C-alpha positions in Angstrom: -11.3 -15.0 29.1 -12.8 -11.9 27.4 -10.9 -10.5 24.5 -9.8 -6.9 24.7 -10.6 -6.0 21.1 -8.6 -2.8 21.3 -5.4 -4.5 22.4 -5.6 -8.2 21.5 -3.2 -9.0 18.6 -5.6 -11.6 17.2 -8.2 -10.7 14.7 -11.7 -11.9 14.0 -13.4 -15.0 12.8 -14.4 -13.4 9.5 -11.6 -13.0 6.9 -12.2 -9.3 6.5 -8.9 -7.6 7.5 -6.2 -8.0 4.9 -3.6 -6.6 7.2 -3.9 -9.5 9.7 -4.8 -13.2 9.7 -8.2 -14.4 10.9 -8.7 -15.8 14.4 -9.4 -19.5 14.1 -11.1 -20.4 17.4 -14.7 -19.6 18.3 -17.7 -18.6 16.2 -18.4 -15.2 17.6 -16.9 -12.1 16.1 -15.7 -9.4 18.5 -16.6 -5.9 17.6 -13.7 -3.4 17.5 -14.1 0.0 19.1 -13.6 1.6 15.6 -14.2 0.5 12.1 -11.4 -1.2 10.2 -9.3 1.4 8.3 -7.6 -1.1 6.0 -10.1 -0.9 3.1 -9.8 2.9 3.2 -6.0 2.7 3.3 -5.8 0.1 0.5 -8.2 2.2 -1.7 -6.0 5.3 -1.2 -2.9 3.2 -2.0 -4.5 1.8 -5.1 -5.9 5.0 -6.6 -2.7 7.0 -6.1 -0.5 4.1 -7.5 -2.9 3.5 -10.4 -2.8 7.2 -11.5 1.0 7.3 -11.2 1.5 4.0 -13.1 -0.7 5.1 -16.0 1.9 7.7 -16.8 4.9 5.4 -15.9 3.7 2.8 -18.4 3.4 5.4 -21.1 -0.3 4.7 -21.5 -0.9 8.4 -20.9 1.2 11.3 -22.2 3.6 12.9 -19.7 2.0 16.3 -20.4 -0.9 15.2 -18.1 1.4 14.0 -15.3 0.7 17.0 -13.0 -2.7 15.3 -12.3 -0.7 12.8 -10.1 0.2 15.5 -7.6 -3.2 16.2 -6.0 -4.1 12.5 -5.9 -0.7 11.7 -4.3 -1.0 14.4 -1.7 -4.7 14.1 -0.6 -5.5 10.4 -1.2 -2.1 8.6 -1.4 -0.5 10.7 1.4 -2.9 12.3 3.9 -5.6 9.6 3.8 -3.1 6.7 4.1 -1.4 8.4 7.0 -4.8 8.8 8.7 -5.5 5.1 8.0 -2.2 4.3 9.6 -3.0 6.3 12.7 -6.4 4.5 13.0 -4.5 1.2 12.7 -2.4 2.3 15.7 -5.7 2.9 17.6 -6.8 -0.7 16.8 -3.5 -2.1 18.0 -2.4 -3.3 14.5 1.3 -2.4 14.3 1.8 -3.9 10.8 -1.1 -2.0 9.3 0.0 1.3 11.0 3.5 1.0 9.7 2.4 0.0 6.1 -0.1 2.9 5.7 2.1 5.4 7.5 5.1 4.5 5.4 3.3 4.4 2.0 1.5 7.6 3.0 4.9 9.3 3.6 6.1 7.9 0.3 3.4 9.8 -1.6 3.8 12.9 0.6 7.5 13.0 -0.2 6.8 12.4 -3.9 4.5 15.5 -3.8 7.1 17.6 -2.1 9.8 16.4 -4.5 7.8 17.2 -7.6 6.3 20.4 -6.3 9.4 22.0 -4.7 12.7 20.2 -5.5 12.8 18.7 -9.0 13.5 22.1 -10.6 16.4 22.7 -8.3 18.3 19.5 -9.3 20.7 20.0 -12.2 19.6 18.2 -15.3 22.7 16.1 -15.4 22.0 14.7 -11.9 18.2 14.5 -12.1 18.1 10.8 -13.3 20.5 9.7 -10.5 18.6 11.7 -7.9 15.2 10.2 -8.9 16.7 6.8 -9.1 18.0 7.2 -5.5 14.5 8.3 -4.4 12.7 5.3 -5.8 15.4 2.8 -4.7 15.3 4.1 -1.2 11.6 3.6 -1.1 11.9 0.2 -2.7 14.1 -0.8 0.3 11.4 0.4 2.7 8.7 -1.5 0.9 10.8 -4.6 0.7 11.0 -4.6 4.5 7.3 -4.3 4.7 6.9 -7.1 2.2 9.0 -9.5 4.4 6.7 -8.6 7.3 3.6 -9.1 5.2 4.4 -12.8 4.8 2.9 -13.2 8.2 -0.4 -11.6 7.2 -2.4 -12.3 4.0 -1.5 -13.3 0.4 -3.3 -10.2 -0.9 -1.3 -7.7 1.0 2.0 -9.6 0.5 1.4 -9.6 -3.2 0.6 -5.9 -3.2 3.8 -5.0 -1.5 5.9 -7.4 -3.6 4.6 -5.9 -6.8 5.1 -2.4 -5.5 8.7 -3.2 -4.5 9.5 -4.6 -7.9 7.9 -1.5 -9.5 10.0 0.9 -7.5 13.2 -1.0 -8.2 12.6 -1.0 -11.9 11.6 2.7 -12.0 14.5 3.6 -9.9 17.0 1.8 -12.1 15.3 3.0 -15.2 15.5 6.7 -14.1 19.1 6.4 -12.9 20.2 5.0 -16.3 17.8 6.7 -18.6 16.2 3.4 -19.5 12.7 4.5 -20.4 11.6 0.9 -21.3 12.5 -0.3 -17.8 10.5 2.5 -16.3 7.5 1.4 -18.4 7.9 -2.2 -17.2 8.0 -0.8 -13.6 4.8 1.0 -14.3 3.1 -2.2 -15.3 4.1 -3.8 -12.0 2.7 -0.7 -10.3 -0.7 -1.2 -12.1 -0.8 -4.8 -11.1 -0.1 -3.8 -7.4 -2.9 -1.2 -7.6 -5.4 -3.8 -8.9 -4.5 -6.3 -6.2 -4.9 -3.6 -3.6 -8.4 -2.7 -5.0 -9.3 -6.4 -4.7 -8.1 -6.4 -1.1 -10.2 -3.4 -0.2 -13.3 -4.9 -2.0 -12.8 -8.2 -0.2 -12.5 -6.6 3.2 -15.6 -4.5 2.8 -17.7 -7.3 1.3 -16.6 -9.9 3.9 -17.3 -7.4 6.7 -20.7 -6.5 5.5 -21.7 -10.2 4.9 -20.0 -11.3 8.2 -18.6 -14.2 6.4 -15.8 -14.8 3.9 -17.1 -14.4 0.3 -13.9 -13.0 -1.3 -10.8 -14.7 0.2 -7.8 -12.8 1.4 -5.8 -16.0 1.9 -4.1 -15.9 5.3 -0.5 -17.0 5.1 -0.4 -18.4 8.6 -2.9 -19.5 11.2 -3.4 -17.1 14.2 -3.1 -18.6 17.6 -5.9 -18.6 20.1 
């Protein structure tokens, strides 16, 4: 039976999509109607998180933190949402939800910093920011649970991001600056794993064979 590459939930014989497991039967590789948006989405994810985490860890002075905003809006927000919409087009629900959700996280961060932080009383700012990060940590935790059916790379990215958001949220709520810094290091680790996922996806796709493993966590059914 011919595979409808735009609707079939299985993916390809080459391990080049970190958002889904590889199809294990057959040697031919069906060609999708559009290119895989996962490397673009993961790159946007990684760059925005890397810039944010460089300040969270204290490696860079907070006076330079406004540089986060354009990266968060354009790359982390808009581009990831677009990647999510392209995942919908490819019939990949998980990829669409992940990129759409994380894109919305960065978009809401930009809105919060650009319009709302100055309106929050100083005595309540820590608790408000803590709520913001913890709420997003809950969302990413849900995505992490779902990711255990995809690849180890994406699952690790989402696990590290969830831990980062939890630590930053608790740190901001209780004015524990050292905890925020630890959360920043988890964010840097998540960004680096995401970059590897994007690199592996592009390299494996170009080579049409698995050179950099994404490590499927389950075997897809034919």
